[in-house]
PyMOL CGO cylinders between C-alpha atoms (Angstrom):
from pymol import cmd
from pymol.cgo import CYLINDER

trace = [
    CYLINDER, 11.10, 25.41, 5.44, 9.10, 28.04, 7.37, 0.3, 1, 1, 1, 1, 1, 1,
    CYLINDER, 9.10, 28.04, 7.37, 7.72, 31.45, 6.70, 0.3, 1, 1, 1, 1, 1, 1,
    CYLINDER, 7.72, 31.45, 6.70, 9.38, 33.78, 9.18, 0.3, 1, 1, 1, 1, 1, 1,
    CYLINDER, 9.38, 33.78, 9.18, 8.22, 37.26, 10.03, 0.3, 1, 1, 1, 1, 1, 1,
    CYLINDER, 8.22, 37.26, 10.03, 10.45, 39.79, 11.74, 0.3, 1, 1, 1, 1, 1, 1,
    CYLINDER, 10.45, 39.79, 11.74, 8.38, 40.03, 14.91, 0.3, 1, 1, 1, 1, 1, 1,
    CYLINDER, 8.38, 40.03, 14.91, 7.12, 36.54, 15.50, 0.3, 1, 1, 1, 1, 1, 1,
    CYLINDER, 7.12, 36.54, 15.50, 9.32, 34.33, 13.31, 0.3, 1, 1, 1, 1, 1, 1,
    CYLINDER, 9.32, 34.33, 13.31, 10.28, 31.82, 15.94, 0.3, 1, 1, 1, 1, 1, 1,
    CYLINDER, 10.28, 31.82, 15.94, 6.70, 31.13, 17.00, 0.3, 1, 1, 1, 1, 1, 1,
    CYLINDER, 6.70, 31.13, 17.00, 5.53, 30.58, 13.42, 0.3, 1, 1, 1, 1, 1, 1,
    CYLINDER, 5.53, 30.58, 13.42, 8.42, 28.25, 12.68, 0.3, 1, 1, 1, 1, 1, 1,
    CYLINDER, 8.42, 28.25, 12.68, 7.72, 26.18, 15.80, 0.3, 1, 1, 1, 1, 1, 1,
    CYLINDER, 7.72, 26.18, 15.80, 4.00, 26.07, 15.02, 0.3, 1, 1, 1, 1, 1, 1,
    CYLINDER, 4.00, 26.07, 15.02, 4.70, 24.91, 11.44, 0.3, 1, 1, 1, 1, 1, 1,
    CYLINDER, 4.70, 24.91, 11.44, 7.05, 22.21, 12.75, 0.3, 1, 1, 1, 1, 1, 1,
    CYLINDER, 7.05, 22.21, 12.75, 4.48, 20.93, 15.25, 0.3, 1, 1, 1, 1, 1, 1,
    CYLINDER, 4.48, 20.93, 15.25, 1.67, 20.81, 12.67, 0.3, 1, 1, 1, 1, 1, 1,
    CYLINDER, 1.67, 20.81, 12.67, 3.90, 19.17, 10.04, 0.3, 1, 1, 1, 1, 1, 1,
    CYLINDER, 3.90, 19.17, 10.04, 5.14, 16.57, 12.57, 0.3, 1, 1, 1, 1, 1, 1,
    CYLINDER, 5.14, 16.57, 12.57, 1.58, 15.75, 13.60, 0.3, 1, 1, 1, 1, 1, 1,
    CYLINDER, 1.58, 15.75, 13.60, 0.49, 15.32, 9.97, 0.3, 1, 1, 1, 1, 1, 1,
    CYLINDER, 0.49, 15.32, 9.97, 3.41, 12.96, 9.31, 0.3, 1, 1, 1, 1, 1, 1,
    CYLINDER, 3.41, 12.96, 9.31, 2.90, 10.98, 12.51, 0.3, 1, 1, 1, 1, 1, 1,
    CYLINDER, 2.90, 10.98, 12.51, -0.76, 10.32, 11.81, 0.3, 1, 1, 1, 1, 1, 1,
    CYLINDER, -0.76, 10.32, 11.81, -0.26, 9.36, 8.18, 0.3, 1, 1, 1, 1, 1, 1,
    CYLINDER, -0.26, 9.36, 8.18, -1.76, 12.42, 6.51, 0.3, 1, 1, 1, 1, 1, 1,
    CYLINDER, -1.76, 12.42, 6.51, 1.58, 13.20, 4.86, 0.3, 1, 1, 1, 1, 1, 1,
    CYLINDER, 1.58, 13.20, 4.86, 3.91, 10.37, 4.02, 0.3, 1, 1, 1, 1, 1, 1,
    CYLINDER, 3.91, 10.37, 4.02, 7.57, 10.02, 3.26, 0.3, 1, 1, 1, 1, 1, 1,
    CYLINDER, 7.57, 10.02, 3.26, 6.67, 8.70, -0.18, 0.3, 1, 1, 1, 1, 1, 1,
    CYLINDER, 6.67, 8.70, -0.18, 4.02, 11.32, -0.90, 0.3, 1, 1, 1, 1, 1, 1,
    CYLINDER, 4.02, 11.32, -0.90, 0.97, 9.15, -0.18, 0.3, 1, 1, 1, 1, 1, 1,
    CYLINDER, 0.97, 9.15, -0.18, -1.73, 10.09, 2.27, 0.3, 1, 1, 1, 1, 1, 1,
    CYLINDER, -1.73, 10.09, 2.27, -3.99, 7.83, 4.29, 0.3, 1, 1, 1, 1, 1, 1,
    CYLINDER, -3.99, 7.83, 4.29, -6.87, 8.56, 1.93, 0.3, 1, 1, 1, 1, 1, 1,
    CYLINDER, -6.87, 8.56, 1.93, -4.64, 7.67, -1.08, 0.3, 1, 1, 1, 1, 1, 1,
    CYLINDER, -4.64, 7.67, -1.08, -3.82, 4.34, 0.53, 0.3, 1, 1, 1, 1, 1, 1,
    CYLINDER, -3.82, 4.34, 0.53, -7.45, 3.60, 1.41, 0.3, 1, 1, 1, 1, 1, 1,
    CYLINDER, -7.45, 3.60, 1.41, -8.49, 4.40, -2.17, 0.3, 1, 1, 1, 1, 1, 1,
    CYLINDER, -8.49, 4.40, -2.17, -5.80, 2.04, -3.53, 0.3, 1, 1, 1, 1, 1, 1,
    CYLINDER, -5.80, 2.04, -3.53, -6.87, -0.68, -1.08, 0.3, 1, 1, 1, 1, 1, 1,
    CYLINDER, -6.87, -0.68, -1.08, -10.53, -0.33, -2.06, 0.3, 1, 1, 1, 1, 1, 1,
    CYLINDER, -10.53, -0.33, -2.06, -9.59, -0.69, -5.75, 0.3, 1, 1, 1, 1, 1, 1,
    CYLINDER, -9.59, -0.69, -5.75, -7.49, -3.68, -4.80, 0.3, 1, 1, 1, 1, 1, 1,
    CYLINDER, -7.49, -3.68, -4.80, -10.45, -5.20, -2.93, 0.3, 1, 1, 1, 1, 1, 1,
    CYLINDER, -10.45, -5.20, -2.93, -12.68, -4.85, -6.00, 0.3, 1, 1, 1, 1, 1, 1,
    CYLINDER, -12.68, -4.85, -6.00, -10.07, -6.52, -8.22, 0.3, 1, 1, 1, 1, 1, 1,
    CYLINDER, -10.07, -6.52, -8.22, -9.04, -9.34, -5.85, 0.3, 1, 1, 1, 1, 1, 1,
    CYLINDER, -9.04, -9.34, -5.85, -12.48, -10.16, -4.45, 0.3, 1, 1, 1, 1, 1, 1,
    CYLINDER, -12.48, -10.16, -4.45, -15.15, -9.09, -6.97, 0.3, 1, 1, 1, 1, 1, 1,
    CYLINDER, -15.15, -9.09, -6.97, -17.90, -10.92, -5.06, 0.3, 1, 1, 1, 1, 1, 1,
    CYLINDER, -17.90, -10.92, -5.06, -16.90, -9.28, -1.73, 0.3, 1, 1, 1, 1, 1, 1,
    CYLINDER, -16.90, -9.28, -1.73, -16.89, -12.63, 0.06, 0.3, 1, 1, 1, 1, 1, 1,
    CYLINDER, -16.89, -12.63, 0.06, -13.43, -12.55, 1.64, 0.3, 1, 1, 1, 1, 1, 1,
    CYLINDER, -13.43, -12.55, 1.64, -12.44, -8.90, 2.01, 0.3, 1, 1, 1, 1, 1, 1,
    CYLINDER, -12.44, -8.90, 2.01, -15.74, -7.65, 3.44, 0.3, 1, 1, 1, 1, 1, 1,
    CYLINDER, -15.74, -7.65, 3.44, -13.85, -6.11, 6.40, 0.3, 1, 1, 1, 1, 1, 1,
    CYLINDER, -13.85, -6.11, 6.40, -12.14, -3.69, 3.99, 0.3, 1, 1, 1, 1, 1, 1,
    CYLINDER, -12.14, -3.69, 3.99, -14.15, -0.47, 4.18, 0.3, 1, 1, 1, 1, 1, 1,
    CYLINDER, -14.15, -0.47, 4.18, -13.43, 3.05, 2.98, 0.3, 1, 1, 1, 1, 1, 1,
    CYLINDER, -13.43, 3.05, 2.98, -14.55, 4.26, 6.43, 0.3, 1, 1, 1, 1, 1, 1,
    CYLINDER, -14.55, 4.26, 6.43, -11.96, 2.18, 8.29, 0.3, 1, 1, 1, 1, 1, 1,
    CYLINDER, -11.96, 2.18, 8.29, -8.27, 2.65, 9.08, 0.3, 1, 1, 1, 1, 1, 1,
    CYLINDER, -8.27, 2.65, 9.08, -6.11, -0.13, 7.60, 0.3, 1, 1, 1, 1, 1, 1,
    CYLINDER, -6.11, -0.13, 7.60, -3.53, 0.43, 10.33, 0.3, 1, 1, 1, 1, 1, 1,
    CYLINDER, -3.53, 0.43, 10.33, -5.94, -0.27, 13.18, 0.3, 1, 1, 1, 1, 1, 1,
    CYLINDER, -5.94, -0.27, 13.18, -6.67, -3.89, 12.27, 0.3, 1, 1, 1, 1, 1, 1,
    CYLINDER, -6.67, -3.89, 12.27, -9.86, -3.24, 10.29, 0.3, 1, 1, 1, 1, 1, 1,
    CYLINDER, -9.86, -3.24, 10.29, -8.49, -4.65, 7.01, 0.3, 1, 1, 1, 1, 1, 1,
    CYLINDER, -8.49, -4.65, 7.01, -7.99, -8.42, 6.94, 0.3, 1, 1, 1, 1, 1, 1,
    CYLINDER, -7.99, -8.42, 6.94, -4.37, -9.24, 6.09, 0.3, 1, 1, 1, 1, 1, 1,
    CYLINDER, -4.37, -9.24, 6.09, -3.07, -5.66, 6.09, 0.3, 1, 1, 1, 1, 1, 1,
    CYLINDER, -3.07, -5.66, 6.09, -0.29, -4.48, 8.39, 0.3, 1, 1, 1, 1, 1, 1,
    CYLINDER, -0.29, -4.48, 8.39, 1.34, -1.06, 8.64, 0.3, 1, 1, 1, 1, 1, 1,
    CYLINDER, 1.34, -1.06, 8.64, 4.79, 0.22, 9.52, 0.3, 1, 1, 1, 1, 1, 1,
    CYLINDER, 4.79, 0.22, 9.52, 5.73, 2.62, 12.33, 0.3, 1, 1, 1, 1, 1, 1,
    CYLINDER, 5.73, 2.62, 12.33, 4.88, 5.60, 10.12, 0.3, 1, 1, 1, 1, 1, 1,
    CYLINDER, 4.88, 5.60, 10.12, 1.29, 4.39, 9.68, 0.3, 1, 1, 1, 1, 1, 1,
    CYLINDER, 1.29, 4.39, 9.68, 1.78, 3.31, 6.07, 0.3, 1, 1, 1, 1, 1, 1,
    CYLINDER, 1.78, 3.31, 6.07, 0.58, 0.02, 4.56, 0.3, 1, 1, 1, 1, 1, 1,
    CYLINDER, 0.58, 0.02, 4.56, 3.69, -2.17, 4.56, 0.3, 1, 1, 1, 1, 1, 1,
    CYLINDER, 3.69, -2.17, 4.56, 2.39, -5.72, 4.26, 0.3, 1, 1, 1, 1, 1, 1,
    CYLINDER, 2.39, -5.72, 4.26, -0.56, -7.42, 2.59, 0.3, 1, 1, 1, 1, 1, 1,
    CYLINDER, -0.56, -7.42, 2.59, -0.83, -11.07, 3.55, 0.3, 1, 1, 1, 1, 1, 1,
    CYLINDER, -0.83, -11.07, 3.55, -3.78, -12.81, 1.86, 0.3, 1, 1, 1, 1, 1, 1,
    CYLINDER, -3.78, -12.81, 1.86, -2.34, -16.20, 0.98, 0.3, 1, 1, 1, 1, 1, 1,
    CYLINDER, -2.34, -16.20, 0.98, -4.77, -19.09, 0.73, 0.3, 1, 1, 1, 1, 1, 1,
    CYLINDER, -4.77, -19.09, 0.73, -7.90, -16.97, 1.20, 0.3, 1, 1, 1, 1, 1, 1,
    CYLINDER, -7.90, -16.97, 1.20, -9.78, -18.14, -1.90, 0.3, 1, 1, 1, 1, 1, 1,
    CYLINDER, -9.78, -18.14, -1.90, -9.42, -14.89, -3.82, 0.3, 1, 1, 1, 1, 1, 1,
    CYLINDER, -9.42, -14.89, -3.82, -10.59, -15.29, -7.41, 0.3, 1, 1, 1, 1, 1, 1,
    CYLINDER, -10.59, -15.29, -7.41, -10.06, -11.90, -9.03, 0.3, 1, 1, 1, 1, 1, 1,
    CYLINDER, -10.06, -11.90, -9.03, -6.97, -10.32, -10.54, 0.3, 1, 1, 1, 1, 1, 1,
    CYLINDER, -6.97, -10.32, -10.54, -3.87, -8.47, -9.32, 0.3, 1, 1, 1, 1, 1, 1,
    CYLINDER, -3.87, -8.47, -9.32, -4.64, -4.75, -9.75, 0.3, 1, 1, 1, 1, 1, 1,
    CYLINDER, -4.64, -4.75, -9.75, -2.34, -1.99, -10.98, 0.3, 1, 1, 1, 1, 1, 1,
    CYLINDER, -2.34, -1.99, -10.98, -3.55, 0.18, -8.10, 0.3, 1, 1, 1, 1, 1, 1,
    CYLINDER, -3.55, 0.18, -8.10, -1.37, -1.67, -5.61, 0.3, 1, 1, 1, 1, 1, 1,
    CYLINDER, -1.37, -1.67, -5.61, 1.57, 0.31, -7.03, 0.3, 1, 1, 1, 1, 1, 1,
    CYLINDER, 1.57, 0.31, -7.03, 0.19, 3.32, -5.13, 0.3, 1, 1, 1, 1, 1, 1,
    CYLINDER, 0.19, 3.32, -5.13, 0.99, 1.60, -1.83, 0.3, 1, 1, 1, 1, 1, 1,
    CYLINDER, 0.99, 1.60, -1.83, 4.51, 3.02, -1.94, 0.3, 1, 1, 1, 1, 1, 1,
    CYLINDER, 4.51, 3.02, -1.94, 5.64, 1.74, 1.48, 0.3, 1, 1, 1, 1, 1, 1,
    CYLINDER, 5.64, 1.74, 1.48, 4.72, -1.87, 0.69, 0.3, 1, 1, 1, 1, 1, 1,
    CYLINDER, 4.72, -1.87, 0.69, 7.51, -4.31, 1.60, 0.3, 1, 1, 1, 1, 1, 1,
    CYLINDER, 7.51, -4.31, 1.60, 5.59, -7.60, 1.49, 0.3, 1, 1, 1, 1, 1, 1,
    CYLINDER, 5.59, -7.60, 1.49, 2.85, -8.83, -0.85, 0.3, 1, 1, 1, 1, 1, 1,
    CYLINDER, 2.85, -8.83, -0.85, 1.62, -12.37, -0.19, 0.3, 1, 1, 1, 1, 1, 1,
    CYLINDER, 1.62, -12.37, -0.19, -1.12, -13.45, -2.58, 0.3, 1, 1, 1, 1, 1, 1,
    CYLINDER, -1.12, -13.45, -2.58, -0.03, -17.05, -3.20, 0.3, 1, 1, 1, 1, 1, 1,
    CYLINDER, -0.03, -17.05, -3.20, -2.33, -20.09, -2.97, 0.3, 1, 1, 1, 1, 1, 1,
    CYLINDER, -2.33, -20.09, -2.97, -5.41, -18.33, -4.37, 0.3, 1, 1, 1, 1, 1, 1,
    CYLINDER, -5.41, -18.33, -4.37, -7.22, -18.51, -7.72, 0.3, 1, 1, 1, 1, 1, 1,
    CYLINDER, -7.22, -18.51, -7.72, -6.14, -15.17, -9.12, 0.3, 1, 1, 1, 1, 1, 1,
    CYLINDER, -6.14, -15.17, -9.12, -6.24, -14.80, -12.90, 0.3, 1, 1, 1, 1, 1, 1,
    CYLINDER, -6.24, -14.80, -12.90, -4.97, -12.36, -15.50, 0.3, 1, 1, 1, 1, 1, 1,
    CYLINDER, -4.97, -12.36, -15.50, -1.53, -10.91, -15.96, 0.3, 1, 1, 1, 1, 1, 1,
    CYLINDER, -1.53, -10.91, -15.96, 0.94, -9.62, -13.38, 0.3, 1, 1, 1, 1, 1, 1,
    CYLINDER, 0.94, -9.62, -13.38, 0.87, -5.82, -13.70, 0.3, 1, 1, 1, 1, 1, 1,
    CYLINDER, 0.87, -5.82, -13.70, 4.22, -4.25, -14.56, 0.3, 1, 1, 1, 1, 1, 1,
    CYLINDER, 4.22, -4.25, -14.56, 3.34, -1.41, -12.15, 0.3, 1, 1, 1, 1, 1, 1,
    CYLINDER, 3.34, -1.41, -12.15, 4.42, -3.68, -9.28, 0.3, 1, 1, 1, 1, 1, 1,
    CYLINDER, 4.42, -3.68, -9.28, 7.97, -2.68, -10.26, 0.3, 1, 1, 1, 1, 1, 1,
    CYLINDER, 7.97, -2.68, -10.26, 7.21, 0.84, -8.97, 0.3, 1, 1, 1, 1, 1, 1,
    CYLINDER, 7.21, 0.84, -8.97, 7.18, -0.56, -5.42, 0.3, 1, 1, 1, 1, 1, 1,
    CYLINDER, 7.18, -0.56, -5.42, 10.83, 0.16, -4.73, 0.3, 1, 1, 1, 1, 1, 1,
    CYLINDER, 10.83, 0.16, -4.73, 10.69, -0.99, -1.08, 0.3, 1, 1, 1, 1, 1, 1,
    CYLINDER, 10.69, -0.99, -1.08, 9.12, -4.37, -1.91, 0.3, 1, 1, 1, 1, 1, 1,
    CYLINDER, 9.12, -4.37, -1.91, 11.27, -7.24, -0.63, 0.3, 1, 1, 1, 1, 1, 1,
    CYLINDER, 11.27, -7.24, -0.63, 8.80, -10.14, -0.73, 0.3, 1, 1, 1, 1, 1, 1,
    CYLINDER, 8.80, -10.14, -0.73, 6.45, -10.90, -3.63, 0.3, 1, 1, 1, 1, 1, 1,
    CYLINDER, 6.45, -10.90, -3.63, 4.52, -14.17, -3.59, 0.3, 1, 1, 1, 1, 1, 1,
    CYLINDER, 4.52, -14.17, -3.59, 2.11, -14.74, -6.47, 0.3, 1, 1, 1, 1, 1, 1,
    CYLINDER, 2.11, -14.74, -6.47, 2.75, -18.45, -7.04, 0.3, 1, 1, 1, 1, 1, 1,
    CYLINDER, 2.75, -18.45, -7.04, 0.04, -21.14, -7.06, 0.3, 1, 1, 1, 1, 1, 1,
    CYLINDER, 0.04, -21.14, -7.06, -2.60, -19.02, -8.82, 0.3, 1, 1, 1, 1, 1, 1,
    CYLINDER, -2.60, -19.02, -8.82, -4.09, -19.07, -12.31, 0.3, 1, 1, 1, 1, 1, 1,
    CYLINDER, -4.09, -19.07, -12.31, -2.08, -16.12, -13.63, 0.3, 1, 1, 1, 1, 1, 1,
    CYLINDER, -2.08, -16.12, -13.63, -1.38, -15.86, -17.35, 0.3, 1, 1, 1, 1, 1, 1,
    CYLINDER, -1.38, -15.86, -17.35, 1.13, -14.10, -19.55, 0.3, 1, 1, 1, 1, 1, 1,
    CYLINDER, 1.13, -14.10, -19.55, 4.79, -13.57, -18.90, 0.3, 1, 1, 1, 1, 1, 1,
    CYLINDER, 4.79, -13.57, -18.90, 6.45, -12.10, -15.85, 0.3, 1, 1, 1, 1, 1, 1,
    CYLINDER, 6.45, -12.10, -15.85, 7.10, -8.39, -16.53, 0.3, 1, 1, 1, 1, 1, 1,
    CYLINDER, 7.10, -8.39, -16.53, 10.78, -7.76, -17.19, 0.3, 1, 1, 1, 1, 1, 1,
    CYLINDER, 10.78, -7.76, -17.19, 10.64, -4.69, -14.91, 0.3, 1, 1, 1, 1, 1, 1,
    CYLINDER, 10.64, -4.69, -14.91, 10.32, -6.97, -11.88, 0.3, 1, 1, 1, 1, 1, 1,
    CYLINDER, 10.32, -6.97, -11.88, 13.89, -8.14, -12.48, 0.3, 1, 1, 1, 1, 1, 1,
    CYLINDER, 13.89, -8.14, -12.48, 15.16, -4.61, -11.86, 0.3, 1, 1, 1, 1, 1, 1,
    CYLINDER, 15.16, -4.61, -11.86, 13.52, -4.11, -8.49, 0.3, 1, 1, 1, 1, 1, 1,
    CYLINDER, 13.52, -4.11, -8.49, 16.28, -3.07, -6.07, 0.3, 1, 1, 1, 1, 1, 1,
    CYLINDER, 16.28, -3.07, -6.07, 15.07, -4.76, -2.87, 0.3, 1, 1, 1, 1, 1, 1,
    CYLINDER, 15.07, -4.76, -2.87, 13.15, -7.78, -4.17, 0.3, 1, 1, 1, 1, 1, 1,
    CYLINDER, 13.15, -7.78, -4.17, 14.62, -10.97, -2.74, 0.3, 1, 1, 1, 1, 1, 1,
    CYLINDER, 14.62, -10.97, -2.74, 15.03, -14.02, -4.91, 0.3, 1, 1, 1, 1, 1, 1,
]
cmd.load_cgo(trace, "trace")
């Protein structure tokens, strides 16, 4: 999709392609519609919910890039999107936040062996790429949301 003028159409189309490719490659535009700032915002909300005393996730900062190793337990895919959050056994004592559903490229969520409380948010079911979900050995309450049973890639 480019805007083409009669005189310089090819140059504009090539320029648009180069700029668009650069934005995608550096995570400013994602395949699932999330930007780097969207992901950082979701991670910061997740930090507040999981670690309300800021004892464990102090490396998580809104100024940092989660794909450059600055966020404890966070790994990204080749497109620069958050793909894995591995925080098992870290002593987290908060709750599982709804905001994690905005991490649309997430394939693995490992929060087992903590002291998390509250209910499992049904919004997790919006993570259509999620294959691994570990929430066991916590202090969670309520029932498991039925929507989780319909997740296409979640392994049993």
